[in-house]
C-alpha positions as CSV (number, residue, x, y, z in Angstrom):
1,X,-8.8,-18.9,-8.4
2,X,-6.6,-16.0,-7.3
3,X,-8.4,-13.5,-9.5
4,X,-11.7,-14.3,-8.0
5,X,-10.4,-13.9,-4.4
6,X,-8.7,-10.6,-5.3
7,X,-11.9,-9.3,-6.8
8,X,-13.9,-10.2,-3.8
9,X,-11.4,-8.7,-1.4
10,X,-11.0,-5.6,-3.5
11,X,-14.8,-5.1,-3.5
12,X,-15.2,-5.7,0.3
13,X,-12.1,-3.9,1.5
14,X,-11.7,-1.1,-1.0
15,X,-14.9,-0.4,-3.1
16,X,-17.4,-0.6,-0.2
17,X,-15.4,1.6,2.1
18,X,-14.6,4.1,-0.7
19,X,-18.3,4.3,-1.7
20,X,-19.3,4.8,2.0
21,X,-16.8,7.6,2.6
22,X,-17.7,9.4,-0.6
23,X,-21.4,9.2,-0.1
24,X,-21.1,10.2,3.6
25,X,-18.9,13.1,2.8
26,X,-21.4,14.3,0.2
27,X,-24.3,14.0,2.7
28,X,-22.1,15.8,5.3
29,X,-21.3,18.7,2.9
30,X,-25.0,19.0,2.0
31,X,-25.8,19.3,5.7
32,X,-27.9,16.1,5.7
33,X,-25.5,14.2,8.0
34,X,-24.0,15.1,11.3
35,X,-20.2,14.6,11.8
36,X,-20.7,11.9,14.5
37,X,-23.1,9.9,12.3
38,X,-20.7,10.2,9.4
39,X,-17.9,8.9,11.5
40,X,-20.0,5.9,12.6
41,X,-21.1,5.1,9.1
42,X,-17.5,5.2,7.8
43,X,-16.5,2.9,10.7
44,X,-19.2,0.4,9.7
45,X,-18.3,0.7,6.0
46,X,-14.6,-0.2,6.9
47,X,-15.4,-3.3,8.9
48,X,-15.1,-6.7,7.2
49,X,-18.3,-8.8,6.9
50,X,-19.1,-11.6,9.2
51,X,-18.4,-15.2,8.3
52,X,-21.8,-16.5,9.0
53,X,-23.5,-13.8,6.9
54,X,-21.3,-14.7,3.9
55,X,-22.1,-18.4,4.1
56,X,-25.8,-17.8,4.6
57,X,-26.1,-15.4,1.7
58,X,-24.0,-17.6,-0.5
59,X,-26.1,-20.7,0.4
60,X,-29.4,-18.9,-0.2
61,X,-28.3,-17.6,-3.6
62,X,-26.8,-20.9,-4.8
63,X,-23.3,-19.6,-4.6
64,X,-20.1,-21.5,-3.7
65,X,-20.0,-21.8,0.0
66,X,-16.3,-22.8,0.1
67,X,-15.3,-19.6,-1.7
68,X,-17.6,-17.6,0.7
69,X,-15.9,-19.2,3.8
70,X,-12.4,-18.7,2.4
71,X,-13.0,-15.0,1.5
72,X,-14.8,-14.2,4.7
73,X,-11.9,-15.6,6.8
74,X,-9.4,-13.9,4.5
75,X,-11.3,-10.6,4.7
76,X,-11.4,-10.8,8.5
77,X,-7.7,-11.5,8.7
78,X,-6.9,-8.6,6.3
79,X,-9.4,-6.4,8.1
80,X,-7.4,-6.8,11.3
81,X,-4.4,-5.2,9.5
82,X,-6.2,-2.7,7.2
83,X,-9.1,-1.4,9.3
84,X,-7.1,0.5,12.0
85,X,-5.0,2.1,9.3
86,X,-8.0,3.1,7.2
87,X,-9.9,4.4,10.3
88,X,-7.0,6.6,11.2
89,X,-6.7,8.0,7.7
90,X,-10.4,8.4,7.0
91,X,-11.9,9.3,10.4
92,X,-8.7,10.6,12.0
93,X,-7.5,10.6,15.6
94,X,-10.2,13.1,16.6
95,X,-13.3,11.1,15.9
96,X,-16.6,11.9,17.5
97,X,-16.5,8.8,19.7
98,X,-14.9,8.6,23.2
99,X,-12.9,5.4,23.4
100,X,-12.9,5.3,27.2
101,X,-16.7,5.9,27.3
102,X,-17.4,3.3,24.7
103,X,-15.2,0.7,26.3
104,X,-16.8,1.3,29.7
105,X,-20.3,0.9,28.2
106,X,-19.2,-2.3,26.4
107,X,-17.7,-3.7,29.5
108,X,-20.8,-2.9,31.5
109,X,-23.0,-4.6,28.9
110,X,-20.8,-7.7,28.8
111,X,-20.1,-8.1,32.5
112,X,-23.5,-6.9,33.8
113,X,-26.2,-7.9,31.3
114,X,-29.7,-6.9,32.0
């Protein structure tokens, strides 16, 4: 049903990120959160969920696995389009993370595992 899928995508791609941003901003304003941690939490709140987690949680709760798979895939596809835009708007181009440093560390971990 289209309404079910719209509800699920709205929850995952709009409500969760909005809740994350509002709560992180409140904690930042209260001095309980550092700006870099706020940026990281906002990034995590904006990312779509993993397919295997959707299926595992749906199966364990007796939910509809087909709906879970469909919405996980749809959410990941929509996330490719929405996440960069939302990151730019919510975190800004001056985030506390260095892209070059992060990519270098990631490449080192992948190419030279310990």
